[in-house]
N, C-alpha and C positions, 0 to 999 in steps of 0.2 A: 706591839704584843698585848693581847687582852689579858686582864687579871680579874679574878673573882675571890671573894673571901671564902674560906673553908665553910663557914656558917652557911653561906648561900648555897654550896654545893651539896651540903649533907640533907638528906631528906628529913622531914619533920619527925619527931620522935614518935607520933602516934601511928605512923605507917610502918614502923619497925616491929616485926614479930619477935617475941621473946625467945632467945635461944634455948634449946634443950639443955638441961643441967649436965648432959654428957660432955658438952663442949663449951665451958664458960669462956666468955670473951675476956681478955686481959686489956684490951684498949678501952680508953674513954673518951668522951667528947673533948676535943682539945680547943684551946683558945683560938680565936680568929687569927689567920695568918694568910698572907697573899701568895698565890702561886701563879705561875704563868700558864696560860692556855695556848694551843690545845693540849689536852692530856694524850699521851702517846700510848697506844695499845698494841702489844705484840701478839702475833698469831702465826700458825703454820700457814702455808700456801694452799692447802687443799680445798676444794670447794666445800666440803663439810665443816672444815675449820673456820672458814670465812663466814658461812651461815650462823655458826655457833656464836662467833664473835660479834656479828651485827645483831643478832637476837638478843645478846647481853647488853650491848649499848642501848638498844632500843628499850629494853627493861629499865636500865638505869635512868634514861630520860623520862620514862613514865613516873618513876619513883620521885625524880627531882624535876619538877615542872620548869623551874628556871632554865634548865638546859635545852628546852625545846626551841627549835628554830635558830640555834646558834651553831657556829663551826667549832665545837667543843673538842671533838675526838679526831685523832690522826691515826690511821692504820699503819702499822709497820709489818708488812708480810715477809716472813722469813722462810727460807729453804733450809729445813734442818737435815742433819745427817741421816736420820731415820727415813725421811722422805727421798733423799738423793740416791741411796743404795737400794735398788729394787730386785736384785737377782740372788739375794741371800736372806736367810732368817736373821731376825734381830740378834738372837743369841750369838751368832757368828761375828757380829760387828760391834757388840758391846751392849746390847740390851735395850729395852724399850725406853730407857732415859734419853736415848739419842733423839727422840721426838721433841725433847725440851732443852737439849744442851745449849744450842745457840740462843734460844730464847732466854734462858736463865743468864747467859753471859751479857746479853743486851740489857736486861733488868738490873744486873749488879753494876754494869758500867754506866747506868743513867741514861741509856739511849732511848729506853722506853719507861714508862711509869707503872704499868701493870700488864698482865698477860692473860689470855684466855686458853684454857686447855681442855681436852677430854680428860677427865680426872683418871680414867683407867690407864692412860698413858703417861701419868705423872709417877715419878718414884715415891715410895712411901717415906723416904728420908729425903727432905729437900735440902739443897746446899745452904751452908750458913749465910744468913742475911737475907733469906727469902722465906716468906710466909704464905700459907694458903689463907687468903682474905675472906673468901666466901665460896659457898657451893650453891648452885641453883637447883631448882625443882627437877626432880628425876624424870627423864622420859621413860617409856617402856624398856625395861632391862633385858627383854628376852632375845635370844638368837633366832634366826630364821634360816631356812633353806631356800636358795634361789636356784630353780631347776629349769632346764631348757624344756620347752614344749610340755609343761605340766598344766592341766586344767582341772584339777580335782579341788577337794576341800582344803582350805587354808589351816584348819584346826582339826587334826586328826588325833585319836586316842594314842595311836602309835605313830608319830610323825615320820619316823624312819621307814614306814611302809611305803612311802612314796618313792623310795630309791630302789632302783632296779639292782638285781644281783650284780656285784662286781663293779658297780658305778664308780666313775672317776670324779672325786670331790676335790676342788681347789680351796686351800686354806693355808694361812701363814700362822695360824694359832695352834700351838701344841695342846692347849686346853680344849678347844674344839675337836681337834683330831683325836685325842685320847678318849673322849667321851663317845665319839661317833664309832671309833674302832672297837671300844669295849661293847657297844650294843650291836654292831654289825661288822664282825672280823672279815667278812667277804668283801668289804668295800676297799677301794683303793683311794689314796690321797696324794696330792702333789702340791708343791709350793705355788701360791698366787699371792703376788704383792701388787701395791698400787692403790689409788683412791677407789672409792666406791664405784664411780662410773666406769673405770677401767675394769674392774673385776666383773661387773654386770656385762660388759662387752665381751669378755673373753668366754663367759658362759654362752652368751647369744651366738658367738661365733663358732661354738662347737669344740673349743679347746678343752672344756670340762663338761661333765654332765650336770654338774651343779657346783654351788659354793655356799659357804656359810657366812653370814653377815650379821651385824647388830640391827634389830629393828629400830633402835633409837636414830641410827644415822640415816636410815632410809626415810623415816618420817620426817626428820628435819630437812632433808633434801627434797621432799615432796615425791618420794619414790616408793612409798609403802606398797604400791600395786605390784612392785617387783618381788615381793615376799611370797613365795609359793606356799610354804608351810611354816607356821610359827611353833617354835619349840618351847614348851612350858619349862620353867626354871627348875622344876623337880626332876625333869628328864635331862636337860643339859644346863648345868649350873653356870650362870653368866660369869664374866670377869669381875673382879672386885672394881666397884665403882663405875660399871658400864651404865651408859645412859645419863651420867652426871657431868656437868660442866663445872670446872673450878677456876678460880681467878687468883693469881698470885701477884704480890706486890713486894717491895723491899720491906723486911721487918722493921725498919726504923721509921717507915712512913706511916705514922699515926693518923695522919689526915685521910689518906685513902683507905686505911684499915677501918676507920670510923665511918666514913661514907659508904663503903661496900657492905658493912654489916647491916645496912637497911635493906638489902635484897638477899640476905642469907635465908636459905630455906632450912628450917630446923630439922625436918624429917630427912632431907638429904644429907645434912651434916651428920646425923646420928647414924644412919645406915652406912655411909661411907667410912665413918670412923671406925665402925665395927669391921667392915670388910677390909679396910686398909691395915688395921691391926692384926687381923688374921694373916694377911700376906706378909706383913713385916715379921711376924713370929716364925712363919715357915721359911721365910728368907730364900725361897727358891729363885733360881735363874730363870731366863726366858726359855730354858729347856725343860724346866719342871712345870708340868700342867697342874695349875691351881685355880680353883674357882671360888668365889664368894659371893653370896646374896643374901641380904638382909631386908626385912619388912617390918613395919609396925603394924601389929595386929591387936585391937582391943587395948591399946596402950603398953603392949609388950613388944620387945624387939626379938625377932625370930631370926637367926643366923644360920644359914647352911653353908658348909665349907666342903671342898673336894681337893684330893690329891690323887694323882694317877701317874702311870707310865705313858710315854707318848705313843706306844703302840697299842695302848688299851689292855695290856695283859694284866695290869693291877690298877684297882680303882677303890679308893675309900671315900665314904661321904658321911658326914655327921652333921647334926643340928643341935643348937643350943639356944635357949631363950632366957630373957631377963628384963630388967628395966632399961629404958633407953639411956638413963644417966650412967649406966655401966657399960656402955658401948665398947669402949676400948678394952676394958677387962674381959668381956665376953669374947671379943676377937681373939685376944691373946690366949684365952683359955682353950678355946676351940682349936687354935693353931697348935698348941701344945698337945692336945689329945690326937690330932690327926698326925702329927710327927711321930708320936709314941706308937701309932698303929700302922705306920708305913715303914717299908725297907729303908735303911739308913742311906744307901747309895743314891736315892732320889734327891737327896739334898747336898750331894757332893759337889 
């Protein structure tokens, strides 16, 4: 069994970007301690999850040159409950936390050392003993329409103009459904589950006139050409933390927490902190359409939040801005404002 000191594994201090004040790190560099290799990384079994995991590991080896050319990492691919059940909405089987349940258990049991997630699929309140160690640079957070036999402009002033009257759109997201139906009540929606490739296949086969997907996933899979129309975030507010990859570890594992802080993206941490605070304050289930999208503009954090009914009959959208170091407070404040402006039954 190979061993390396933690000091060898941690990137040199000069490669580490200073974190934003909104998310102070509580871990510090630890004294050298020997641990066994390989490091075991947990991931979902979908093609997108595997690509994200391997991109993360590649980034880690670039930051830590000593890891190059070594058999350092061991992938543990897991079938989660969220992946296994494809014929029902997540709300009917326990919520989006089911994409991480089995991975959390493996982490706490010591079967894996860290895990890679699409941060939008990770609960806002993690189980005791698990910490979000780092967030990676955000890919494009926008949603896209994937349409059958569309050959028009990918960026329209009114992206919904690409949809025919009464078109059938496949989606499993109540957030996307609500915003689509609010703008175009003539449209029809139906449940579509599965990985990106299977959803694209269902549209190509004519089961749906189109579907809604995240541009980030298409780009990471090399499928950006499948995006027919890109929807600006002020027209369709993305999911909180969409396009951001997060890595979790056991909260007591100060060695990995210190090592992974070297690849933390400060902007991704700030915007995801605001968006996840918004989501936590609203505390909606998977049946409550909620969107959250933050950006850093000229040193200011601008956060837009949305709450709606699934049928599009009600929609509230608000924006707040402030300093990045106040990211969590801004998210909580905007969540409170949206809750106050919305019917109480949305959060029942």
